[in-house]
C-alpha atoms as one frame of an Amber mdcrd trajectory, in Angstrom:
protein
  -1.464 -23.557  -7.518  -1.331 -20.604  -9.902   2.208 -19.308 -10.515   2.851
 -15.953  -8.863   4.913 -13.681 -11.106   6.476 -10.461  -9.826   8.538  -7.789
 -11.541  11.894  -7.814  -9.801  13.521  -4.376  -9.838  16.856  -6.058  -9.117
  16.821  -8.143 -12.314  14.522  -5.829 -14.316  12.272  -8.673 -15.395   9.151
 -10.506 -14.328   9.977 -13.706 -12.450   8.044 -16.685 -11.139   8.037 -16.387
  -7.353   9.593 -19.382  -5.614   9.697 -18.954  -1.834  12.885 -19.730   0.034
  10.758 -21.591   2.569   7.087 -22.222   1.680   6.316 -22.671   5.362   7.504
 -19.115   6.081   7.254 -16.633   3.200   9.027 -13.463   4.343   8.504  -9.882
   3.163   9.709  -6.447   4.309   8.269  -3.029   3.493   9.957   0.244   4.397
   7.498   2.008   6.672   6.926   5.655   7.595   9.007   8.157   9.496   6.576
   9.003  12.271   6.442  12.754  12.704   3.219  13.686  10.839   0.131  12.333
   9.093   0.572   9.970   6.142  -0.177  11.727   2.851  -2.069   9.905   0.131
   1.073   8.848  -1.714   2.412   7.171   1.435  -0.450   4.690   1.268   0.376
   3.352  -2.174   3.095   0.911  -1.170   0.920  -0.185   1.757  -1.816  -1.140
  -0.724   0.727  -2.963  -2.920   2.064  -5.038  -0.032  -1.369  -5.593   1.479
  -2.582  -7.261  -1.715   0.617  -9.328  -1.834   0.190 -10.287   1.841  -3.386
 -11.416   1.181  -2.320 -13.371  -1.907   0.465 -15.185  -0.037  -1.866 -15.960
   2.868  -4.393 -17.366   0.404  -1.877 -19.725  -1.232   0.474 -20.585   1.639
  -1.776 -20.166   4.680  -2.160 -17.324   7.172   0.386 -18.833   9.588   3.042
 -19.229   6.910   3.633 -15.617   5.899   5.727 -13.113   7.856   5.272  -9.473
   6.929   7.463  -6.786   8.515   6.875  -3.041   8.146   9.001  -0.740  10.288
   8.487   2.608  11.965  11.377   5.066  11.766  11.120   6.780  15.145  14.611
   8.326  15.302  15.071  11.045  12.687  16.004  14.712  12.408  12.446  15.629
  11.320  11.119  14.141  14.556  13.790  16.010  16.523  12.808  19.253  14.816
   9.134  18.758  15.642   9.980  18.049  19.270  12.071  21.214  19.445   9.309
  23.239  17.783   6.466  21.961  19.970   8.293  21.283  23.220   6.742  17.811
  23.329   8.657  14.648  24.222   9.756  12.658  21.191   8.049   9.496  22.435
   4.715  11.325  22.688   5.048  12.528  19.101   5.990   9.119  17.701   3.323
   7.266  19.697   0.659   9.694  18.506   1.811   9.509  14.883   1.901   5.696
  14.921  -1.670   5.665  16.266  -2.710   8.025  13.441  -0.995   5.813  10.882
  -2.720   2.689  12.184  -6.123   4.375  12.125  -5.632   5.640   8.568  -4.304
   2.364   7.130  -7.022   0.417   8.971  -9.591   2.658   7.288  -8.150   1.633
   3.915  -8.670  -2.037   4.770  -4.965  -2.826   5.158  -4.145  -5.808   7.348
  -1.674  -5.174  10.155   1.761  -6.682   9.414   3.093  -9.575  11.461   5.742
  -7.320  13.009   5.968  -3.516  13.189   9.387  -2.830  14.729  10.387   0.620
  15.915  13.939   1.610  15.036  14.693   2.675  18.612  14.037  -0.892  19.786
  16.869  -2.265  17.604  19.789   0.062  18.365  21.910  -2.800  19.781  21.464
  -4.793  16.565  22.461  -1.751  14.497  25.604  -1.204  16.566  26.509  -4.882
  16.196  26.112  -4.719  12.415  28.192  -1.537  12.193  30.959  -3.130  14.274
  30.975  -6.097  11.893  31.251  -3.818   8.858  34.232  -2.018  10.402  35.990
  -5.327  11.152  35.437  -6.491   7.547  36.901  -3.259   6.183  33.616  -1.926
   4.763  33.197   0.979   7.212  35.389   3.452   9.061  35.171   5.900  11.948
  35.818   9.604  11.362  35.161  12.533  13.715  32.531  10.682  15.746  30.825
   9.355  12.619  30.935   5.878  11.165  30.630   5.736   7.384  30.146   2.928
   4.906  32.962   2.798   2.358  31.113   2.474  -0.940  34.286   1.703  -2.883
  34.608  -1.610  -1.002  31.404  -2.945  -2.595  31.989  -3.646  -6.305  28.257
  -4.283  -6.861  27.165  -0.893  -5.547  24.659   0.697  -7.928  23.337  -2.581
  -9.343  19.796  -2.066  -8.045  19.285   1.417  -9.475  21.549   0.913 -12.480
  23.035   4.369 -12.012  26.562   5.559 -12.632  28.545   6.995  -9.747  28.168
  10.489 -11.219  24.385  10.119 -11.444  24.207   8.736  -7.933  26.184  11.626
  -6.499  23.897  14.138  -8.242  20.735  12.256  -7.341  21.618  11.844  -3.699
  22.765  15.461  -3.285  25.427  13.985  -1.043  27.131  15.965   1.664  30.809
  16.335   0.761  31.947  16.380   4.369  35.666  16.657   5.211  35.551  13.402
   7.168  34.415  11.365   4.148  36.968   9.381   2.178  34.638   9.360  -0.832
  31.632  11.605  -1.624  29.428   8.501  -1.998  30.201   7.152   1.485  27.106
   7.261   3.680  26.533   7.559   7.406  25.949   4.500   9.562  26.317   6.322
  12.891  26.500  10.006  13.813  27.121  11.914  17.035  24.291  13.417  19.108
  24.403  16.625  21.078  22.644  17.214  24.388  19.379  18.178  22.707  19.048
  15.164  20.397  18.388  11.510  21.216  21.462   9.363  21.580  22.735   5.992
  22.664  26.107   4.874  23.979  28.285   3.174  21.382  31.948   2.330  20.757
  32.160   5.622  18.841  30.585   7.793  21.534  27.036   8.888  22.228  25.113
   9.068  18.982  22.313   7.730  16.832  22.035   5.578  13.715  21.861   6.765
  10.140  18.651   6.090   8.241  19.744   3.170   6.069  21.207   0.883   8.737
  17.934   0.490  10.616  16.151  -1.529   7.907  19.150  -3.805   7.405  19.377
  -4.548  11.126  15.633  -5.044  11.677  15.082  -7.219   8.608  18.036  -9.421
   9.587  16.718  -9.813  13.122  13.115 -10.580  12.140  13.476 -12.270   8.731
  17.030 -13.583   8.577  20.035 -12.725   6.438  18.150 -13.707   3.255  14.413
 -13.311   2.758  11.932 -13.301  -0.101  10.739  -9.772  -0.883  11.639  -6.187
  -0.030   9.764  -3.166  -1.299   8.759   0.462  -1.155   8.168   3.462  -3.372
  10.471   3.947  -6.332  11.739   7.112  -4.667  13.471   4.813  -2.153  15.277
   2.790  -4.816  18.198   5.177  -4.504  19.815   5.935  -2.165  17.941   4.089
   0.610  17.526   0.645  -0.916  20.843   0.766  -2.732  22.548   1.473   0.576
  20.572  -1.210   2.375  21.695  -3.839  -0.105  25.323  -2.732   0.087  25.647
  -2.785   3.873  23.657  -6.029   4.250  25.565  -7.790   1.472  28.892  -6.739
   2.976  27.859  -7.618   6.528  26.669 -11.077   5.421  28.605 -11.958   2.246
  27.015 -15.403   1.950  23.468 -13.984   1.874  21.291 -12.551  -0.891  19.508
 -10.077   1.417  16.190  -9.792  -0.511  15.656 -12.041  -3.536  12.942  -9.870
  -5.112  12.510  -6.099  -4.971   9.141  -4.447  -5.658   8.794  -0.709  -6.223
   5.587   1.209  -6.805   5.392   4.323  -8.947   4.308   7.699  -7.656   0.945
   9.367  -7.201  -0.470  12.409  -8.970  -3.562  14.495  -8.281  -5.666  15.570
 -11.264  -2.703  14.943 -13.554  -0.150  16.907 -11.521   2.490  15.955  -9.004
   1.102  16.298  -5.494   2.735  19.239  -3.728   1.856  21.849  -1.145   2.852
  24.638  -3.535   0.173  23.518  -6.019  -2.468  23.252  -3.312  -3.176  19.618
  -4.180  -1.398  18.023  -1.232  -3.571  16.113   1.211  -3.316  13.349   3.745
  -5.343  10.160   3.984  -7.061  11.683   7.017  -8.009  14.785   5.008  -9.960
  12.593   2.599 -11.552  10.502   5.331 -12.740  13.635   7.109 -14.279  14.836
   3.820 -16.403  11.644   3.823 -14.320   9.944   1.166 -14.675   6.386   2.385
 -11.663   4.170   2.956 -13.034   1.477   0.648 -13.373   4.066  -2.115  -9.762
   5.203  -1.657  -8.619   1.583  -1.779 -10.659   0.925  -4.938  -9.059   3.888
  -6.712  -5.591   2.650  -5.728  -6.324  -0.867  -6.985  -7.642   0.475 -10.288
  -4.076   1.276 -11.426  -1.185  -1.195 -11.520   1.322  -0.469  -8.771   4.150
  -0.118 -11.295   2.449   2.747 -13.147   1.885   6.355 -12.056  -1.493   6.696
 -10.356  -3.681   9.754 -10.862  -6.167  10.555  -8.101  -9.125  12.443  -9.559
 -12.535  13.442  -8.307 -14.112  11.606 -11.234 -12.381   8.366 -10.232 -13.580
   8.818  -6.658 -17.193   9.289  -7.770 -17.078   6.298 -10.097 -15.464   4.132
  -7.418 -18.169   4.930  -4.866 -20.936   4.283  -7.371 -19.414   0.950  -8.396
 -18.873  -0.197  -4.828 -22.447   0.638  -3.829 -23.645  -1.515  -6.703 -21.303
  -4.381  -5.870 -22.108  -4.355  -2.165 -25.809  -4.551  -2.966 -25.185  -7.656
  -5.090 -22.368  -9.492  -3.300 -22.867 -12.489  -1.031 -20.127 -12.454   1.605
 -21.640 -15.296   3.612 -21.328 -17.984   0.951 -18.405 -20.400   1.319 -17.164
 -19.857  -2.211 -13.704 -20.231  -3.721 -11.992 -17.157  -5.116 -12.631 -17.209
  -8.889  -9.675 -18.446 -10.925  -9.760 -15.389 -13.196  -9.247 -13.067 -10.236
  -6.467 -15.183  -8.752  -4.683 -15.309 -12.094  -4.880 -11.540 -12.495  -3.509
 -10.788  -9.031  -0.857 -13.493  -9.388   0.352 -11.783 -12.559   2.493  -9.114
 -10.901  -0.356  -7.916  -8.671  -2.530  -6.864 -11.605  -5.312  -5.470  -9.450
  -6.744  -3.461 -12.338  -7.190  -6.704 -14.263  -8.741  -8.335 -11.211 -11.284
  -5.520 -10.902 -12.171  -5.970 -14.575 -13.013  -9.598 -13.780 -15.074  -8.480
 -10.788 -17.080  -6.195 -13.087 -17.957  -9.247 -15.194 -19.149 -11.159 -12.123
 -21.312  -8.268 -11.017 -22.844  -7.989 -14.495 -23.671 -11.693 -14.533 -25.178
 -11.561 -11.047 -22.730 -14.113  -9.606 -23.107 -12.967  -5.991 -20.990 -15.681
  -4.364 -18.029 -15.234  -6.736 -18.329 -11.477  -6.331 -18.152 -11.757  -2.539
 -15.123 -14.069  -2.613 -13.247 -11.854  -5.095 -13.898  -8.653  -3.143 -12.758
 -10.333   0.071  -9.388 -11.269  -1.428  -8.968  -7.705  -2.689  -9.566  -6.306
   0.793 -13.038  -4.999  -0.060 -14.938  -7.918   1.425 -17.571  -6.416   3.664
 -20.444  -3.951   3.508 -19.508  -0.762   5.388 -22.181   1.389   6.997 -22.027
   4.031   4.282 -22.947   1.467   1.606 -25.824  -0.077   3.522 -29.317   0.915
   2.466 -32.623   0.782   4.231 -34.207  -2.659   4.357 -36.351  -2.219   1.256
 -37.173  -5.146  -1.003 -36.571  -3.748  -4.484 -37.580  -7.026  -6.122 -41.267
  -6.023  -5.982 -40.407  -2.877  -7.935 -38.400  -4.976 -10.393 -41.474  -7.145
 -10.862 -43.772  -4.196 -11.382 -41.400  -2.588 -13.903 -41.122  -5.912 -15.755
 -44.922  -6.087 -16.001 -45.103  -2.555 -17.369 -42.395  -3.317 -19.925 -44.185
  -6.507 -21.066 -47.426  -4.541 -21.557 -45.594  -1.794 -23.394 -44.066  -4.279
 -25.807 -47.610  -5.142 -26.903 -49.252  -1.701 -26.741 -46.149   0.207 -27.925
 -46.940   2.751 -25.203 -43.751   3.058 -23.149 -44.851   6.133 -21.184 -45.702
   4.124 -17.995 -42.288   2.399 -18.171 -40.454   5.689 -18.591 -42.414   7.274
 -15.757 -41.617   4.489 -13.276 -37.996   4.380 -14.388 -37.679   8.139 -13.818
 -39.263   7.838 -10.383 -36.848   5.073  -9.386 -33.858   7.097 -10.554 -35.178
  10.110  -8.623 -35.301   7.894  -5.517 -31.613   7.018  -5.975 -32.085   3.628
  -7.626 -29.985   2.601 -10.603 -32.143   0.842 -13.223 -30.391  -1.823 -15.279
 -32.563  -3.120 -18.139 -31.508  -5.842 -20.572 -32.972  -8.741 -22.507 -32.205
 -10.952 -19.504 -34.385  -8.870 -17.201 -34.437  -5.863 -14.907 -32.135  -5.239
 -11.934 -32.545  -2.377  -9.467 -29.527  -1.281  -7.419 -29.639   1.386  -4.683
 -26.954   3.985  -5.316 -25.646   7.083  -3.566 -28.479   9.167  -2.144 -31.009
   6.314  -2.080 -34.205   7.595  -0.426 -36.818   4.835   0.203 -39.504   7.417
   1.034 -39.582   8.464  -2.629 -40.732   4.967  -3.619 -44.089   5.438  -1.979
 -47.009   5.245  -4.410 -45.056   3.562  -7.208 -46.802   0.199  -6.797
């Protein structure tokens, strides 16, 4: 088996992945807060973990990988939307989860093994908070329960920040009930208009950070293999997760490896509503930007580097995929090429894997191409990439005959004329010493081939 190497944010180095239990590889990804459509940047960590999920399933077996991605369905943004629209919170979260599933499905992402909703694990959160209070790591104040950061000497080790930097970065609320500005909320009171649950500290609701600690412990155990998300979650969310989980279960490691993806830009600029370059996954899909094309663009940049979404990349991705789908054999029982496996196993180097796929396409290795695309989550021919049932081989033969004659007569006008006609019909003409290959591309119109033979 090829070694899988992953860059561990916790240790700041690339490490060989050694599962705690090869019969049950366990991974957790922080999922969305479900109050609105997922924007394009929200999909990046989904793509990162989807490739990792597929890689683990390939090496360890589909039944030996457990992937958890949560839904945060208790949050002040959800409460605000409910107040604004007059709709029940459950209706909003159910609708948003359905949107999220539809959008991620369109990108070819496999559904995780478990998709817990925070509201289904309130009892586990309360139990963990009670344990932290008993161990002296949390305290109650004015209806709130707060984690006492000073009781965890390793706090800040994930992000590598000083306390001063963390305070500035978190824009912490210096509330009068806090013992220390860095202390964060585990439980807070709810009024009559906001969701709440009975607890030893009164009716209230959990803070954001405690939910992932409680759900990952319940579904994956006190120690599991991999945790991840966007690098914007590294602090304070993941730092706080580690602290409360480590203090609740002092004999555990929580997550052994942490993966963080970098952010997304649009045409070289940070995506923002003020710049007019903010859009959701659904916005693109409704503009006929195909899910496979979006996925291809994501995979073209390593997850640890900033990714720039551009119209040029979209066009090139669609053109490349049309070519590959016309060549690939997805029916052949073929092993995934070693070069592709090695690239993905090297810290999810999907850009390197796509470079290997380009080589396979150029050599005409249809079976290897199909197997490689399948592992990358691109392994099928969607309707948009299908072309009319036209046998282009007869046109390849005719063009080869014309080229052979031209080599003798030195009159290449007939070759150029047929080549131009094929291009006009939406056919890409690839000519080399090895021969001629015709590939239908975007806008392929079989009717324009009439009269060419």
